[in-house]
C-alpha positions in Angstrom: 49.1 28.5 67.1 45.6 30.1 66.9 44.9 33.7 66.9 44.2 33.9 70.9 47.5 31.8 71.8 49.6 34.8 70.0 47.7 37.5 71.0 48.1 36.7 74.7 52.0 35.7 73.7 52.4 39.4 72.0 50.3 41.0 75.3 53.3 39.1 77.6 56.1 40.5 75.6 55.1 43.4 75.4 54.0 43.8 79.6 57.5 42.1 80.3 59.4 44.8 78.0 57.4 47.2 79.7 58.8 46.0 82.9 62.3 45.2 81.9 62.3 49.4 80.8 60.6 50.7 84.2 63.0 48.5 86.2 66.1 48.9 84.0 65.4 53.2 84.6 64.7 52.4 88.5 68.1 50.9 88.5 69.8 53.4 86.0 68.1 56.3 88.6 68.4 54.5 91.8 64.2 56.1 92.4 63.6 53.0 95.3 66.9 52.9 97.2 66.8 56.4 96.8 62.7 56.6 97.9 63.6 53.3 100.8 66.3 55.8 102.6 64.1 58.8 102.7 61.0 56.8 103.6 63.0 55.0 106.1 64.9 58.2 107.5 61.1 60.1 107.8 59.8 56.8 110.0 62.9 56.7 112.6 62.6 60.7 112.8 58.8 60.2 113.8 59.1 57.7 116.1 62.2 59.9 117.9 59.5 62.9 117.6 56.3 61.0 118.8 57.9 60.6 122.0 59.2 64.0 122.1 55.6 65.3 121.4 54.4 63.6 124.8 56.3 65.2 127.1 55.1 68.5 125.4 58.9 69.8 124.1 58.8 72.5 121.1 60.3 70.0 118.7 57.7 67.4 118.0 57.8 64.8 115.3 57.5 67.2 112.1 60.5 68.6 113.4 62.5 65.3 113.9 61.2 64.1 110.7 62.5 66.8 109.0 65.8 67.2 110.8 66.1 62.7 109.3 65.2 63.1 106.5 67.4 66.2 105.7 70.7 64.2 107.1 69.3 60.6 105.1 69.5 64.0 102.0 72.6 65.5 102.0 74.1 61.9 102.8 72.7 61.0 99.3 73.7 64.4 97.4 76.8 63.4 98.9 77.6 59.5 97.9 75.5 61.2 94.2 78.6 63.2 93.7 81.5 61.2 94.5 79.9 58.8 92.3 78.9 60.9 90.0 82.5 63.6 89.8 84.4 60.4 90.6 86.5 62.6 93.5 85.8 63.8 96.8 85.1 63.3 100.2 81.3 61.5 100.4 81.6 62.5 104.6 82.6 66.1 103.9 78.7 67.1 103.6 78.0 64.8 106.8 80.1 66.9 108.7 78.5 69.8 107.8 75.3 68.6 109.4 76.5 67.2 112.2 77.9 70.8 113.6 74.8 72.1 111.7 72.4 71.0 113.5 73.4 72.9 116.8 71.4 76.2 115.7 68.0 73.6 116.4 69.5 72.2 119.5 70.2 75.4 120.8 66.1 76.8 120.8 65.3 73.8 121.8 66.9 74.8 125.0 64.8 77.3 127.4 66.3 78.4 130.7 63.9 79.8 133.1 63.9 82.3 136.3 64.1 80.0 139.5 64.6 76.5 137.1 67.1 75.2 135.7 68.4 74.5 132.1 65.7 72.4 130.4 65.6 71.2 126.6 68.9 69.4 126.8 67.5 65.5 126.0 65.6 67.2 123.3 68.6 68.7 122.0 71.0 65.6 122.3 67.9 63.7 120.1 67.6 65.8 117.4 71.2 65.5 117.3 70.8 62.1 117.0 68.5 62.1 114.5 70.6 63.9 112.1 73.1 61.1 113.3 71.0 58.6 112.5 70.0 60.3 109.2 73.4 60.7 107.5 73.7 56.5 108.4 70.5 55.7 106.8 71.5 57.9 103.7 74.5 56.5 103.1 72.9 53.0 103.3 73.5 52.0 106.4 70.3 50.9 107.8 71.1 48.4 110.1 73.1 51.7 112.0 70.0 53.6 111.9 67.3 51.4 112.7 69.4 50.3 116.2 70.7 54.0 116.5 66.8 54.4 116.3 65.7 52.5 118.8 68.2 52.7 121.3 67.5 56.4 121.3 64.0 56.0 121.6 63.9 53.7 124.5 66.6 55.8 126.3 64.0 59.1 125.8 60.8 56.7 127.1 62.1 53.8 129.0 64.7 55.0 131.5 63.0 58.5 132.5 62.0 56.6 136.2 66.0 55.0 136.5 67.5 59.1 136.0 64.8 60.5 138.0 65.5 58.4 140.9 69.5 59.5 140.2 69.1 62.9 140.7 65.3 64.0 141.5 66.9 66.3 144.0 67.8 68.3 140.9 65.0 67.6 138.3 62.4 70.3 137.3 59.6 69.2 135.6 56.0 70.7 134.3 52.4 69.9 135.3 49.8 71.4 132.7 46.5 71.3 135.2 42.8 72.3 134.0 40.1 72.9 136.9 37.1 73.8 136.6 37.4 77.3 138.9 40.0 79.6 139.6 39.8 79.4 143.2 40.8 75.0 143.1 44.4 75.9 141.8 45.0 76.7 145.5 44.4 72.9 146.1 46.5 71.9 143.4 49.3 73.6 145.2 48.9 71.5 148.6 48.6 68.5 147.2 52.0 69.2 145.2 53.4 70.5 148.8 51.6 67.7 150.3 53.8 64.9 148.2 56.4 66.3 149.8 57.1 68.5 146.0 58.0 72.4 146.0 56.8 74.7 143.4 58.6 77.0 141.4 57.5 79.0 138.7 53.3 79.3 137.6 51.5 81.1 134.7 48.1 80.7 134.2 45.5 81.2 132.2 42.1 81.9 133.0 40.4 83.5 130.0 38.9 80.1 129.1 35.2 80.9 127.4 33.6 77.5 129.7 34.4 78.7 132.7 37.9 76.9 133.8 41.0 77.7 134.6 44.4 76.0 133.5 47.8 76.4 134.6 51.3 75.4 134.0 53.6 74.1 137.7 56.8 74.1 137.3 58.0 71.5 140.2 60.3 69.5 142.0 59.3 66.0 143.9 60.9 64.4 147.0 61.3 60.6 147.1 57.8 59.9 148.3 56.7 60.7 144.8 57.5 60.5 141.6 56.0 62.7 138.4 54.1 59.7 137.6 53.2 58.9 141.1 51.3 62.7 141.3 49.8 62.9 138.2 48.1 60.5 139.4 46.5 61.8 142.4 45.6 64.9 140.6 43.8 62.6 137.7 41.4 61.1 140.8 40.0 64.5 141.9 36.7 65.4 140.8 37.9 69.1 140.3 40.4 68.5 138.0 38.7 68.2 134.3 42.7 67.5 132.6 46.0 67.2 133.5 49.7 66.3 131.2 53.3 66.1 132.5 55.5 68.4 130.5 59.3 67.1 130.0 62.1 69.7 131.6 65.1 67.7 129.4 
């Protein structure tokens, strides 16, 4: 064998040895499995949080991600402790997460003057996000992924169906920005003409460009649903921006 061939063989053996050491180290420390579970938990939390952020809820993408990642870390820690000390109940720490997530859920529930309780769906989503994190943390990937899809589809796609059955009690919010403060009266009139009832309003007329914005709480009759009303408002020339705010 010539010198060039021996060098290539030595280089290949060296690379294989280094790769073997790295793989063995990763397997021993379960680095890849831990990293994968944390990344998957973050992804699932981000998906659920993005839907809530789209509805202008206080608990958005980052909150859901942190909750899901934290729950996954708890289960990883519990699993590691059970293997390290050859005993104990791996489910004990997870049970504390399920009961302890209530403080976040309570913080997302708000009761306002003439409106009913809002934020219950967000609170339930935070609890579900923690449960999904626990499932991923223990390695139950299929349950975590399917649970994420189920919660996401329930929150994002079933809103119209839920509104159809509970329209008389369903409050929602509208963020509307108009060119002049006097034009807000036209917005109120359009909501009432559509069979809507206006609850509390919060007006901000201190924009530097002279525009005015307001957050209006409303509920609609069977004639219109929130999407129809938003489309109607967006078509008006004096309206600069309209956003839907979910109260559930």
